[in-house]
C-alpha positions in Angstrom: 132.3 82.3 -53.9 129.9 79.5 -54.0 129.0 78.2 -57.5 125.8 76.3 -58.4 125.7 73.3 -60.7 122.1 73.2 -61.9 123.2 72.1 -65.4 124.8 68.9 -64.1 121.9 68.0 -61.9 119.3 68.7 -64.5 121.1 66.4 -67.0 121.0 63.3 -64.7 118.3 60.7 -65.5 116.4 59.2 -62.6 117.6 55.6 -62.3 114.2 54.0 -62.8 113.7 55.8 -66.1 116.8 54.0 -67.6 117.1 50.3 -68.1 120.0 49.5 -70.4 122.7 47.0 -69.4 126.4 47.4 -70.2 129.4 45.0 -69.8 132.7 46.7 -69.2 136.2 45.3 -69.2 139.2 47.3 -67.9 142.6 46.0 -69.0 144.7 48.7 -67.3 144.7 49.7 -63.6 146.4 52.8 -62.2 146.7 52.9 -58.4 147.6 56.3 -56.9 150.9 57.6 -58.4 152.2 54.2 -59.2 152.8 53.1 -62.8 149.8 51.5 -64.5 149.6 47.7 -64.7 147.7 45.1 -66.7 144.3 44.3 -65.3 141.2 42.2 -66.0 138.7 44.1 -63.9 135.0 43.9 -64.9 132.0 46.0 -64.2 128.4 45.3 -65.2 125.8 48.0 -65.3 122.5 46.4 -64.6 119.9 49.0 -65.5 116.9 46.9 -64.7 118.2 46.2 -61.2 119.5 49.8 -60.8 122.9 48.4 -59.7 126.5 47.9 -60.8 128.3 44.6 -60.2 132.1 44.6 -59.9 134.7 42.1 -58.9 134.5 43.4 -55.3 130.7 43.8 -54.9 127.3 44.9 -56.2 126.2 48.4 -55.4 123.1 50.6 -56.0 123.3 53.2 -58.7 122.7 56.8 -57.5 122.3 58.5 -60.9 122.9 57.8 -64.6 123.5 60.1 -67.5 122.9 58.2 -70.7 123.3 60.0 -74.0 123.6 58.7 -77.5 127.4 58.1 -77.3 128.1 58.7 -73.6 127.3 56.9 -70.4 128.1 58.2 -66.9 127.2 56.3 -63.7 127.5 57.5 -60.1 127.7 54.9 -57.3 128.6 55.0 -53.6 129.2 52.3 -51.0 130.5 52.2 -47.5 133.9 53.8 -47.7 134.0 54.6 -51.5 132.6 56.6 -54.3 132.7 55.3 -57.9 132.4 57.0 -61.3 132.0 55.2 -64.6 132.4 57.2 -67.8 132.1 55.5 -71.2 131.9 56.4 -74.9 131.7 54.2 -78.0 135.5 53.9 -78.0 136.7 54.0 -74.3 135.7 53.8 -70.7 137.1 54.9 -67.4 136.1 53.6 -63.9 137.4 55.5 -60.9 137.2 54.4 -57.3 137.8 57.0 -54.6 138.3 55.2 -51.3 138.0 57.2 -48.1 140.5 55.1 -46.2 143.7 56.8 -46.9 142.3 58.4 -49.1 143.2 56.4 -52.2 142.2 56.5 -55.9 142.3 53.7 -58.4 141.6 54.4 -62.1 140.7 51.7 -64.6 141.0 52.1 -68.4 139.0 49.9 -70.8 135.8 49.7 -72.8 132.1 49.1 -72.3 129.5 47.7 -74.6 125.7 47.4 -74.5 124.3 44.0 -73.6 121.1 42.7 -75.1 
């Protein structure tokens, strides 16, 4: 049975209507089923530019859901899909890489810039 997801689609904000910047630092990296390890991975959400910048490249944002205490950012690049989810107290950044496939989860925090 096919299910529709109109609620999720309706809740997304067009990228151009949102221009807040965030700086995120992830101090824990979890690769596949291996034990998590210390990390110093950073992500910048550049709302004005409609991009995210990471340690491994800068990519266009597909969609953002920005609520009072929650931020969700969807991004794709050649060979990967990224999801950033953040609240006032925690953030998660997940990279799903098509080669393999592989998944890497990052745990940390984000804060508004400016």
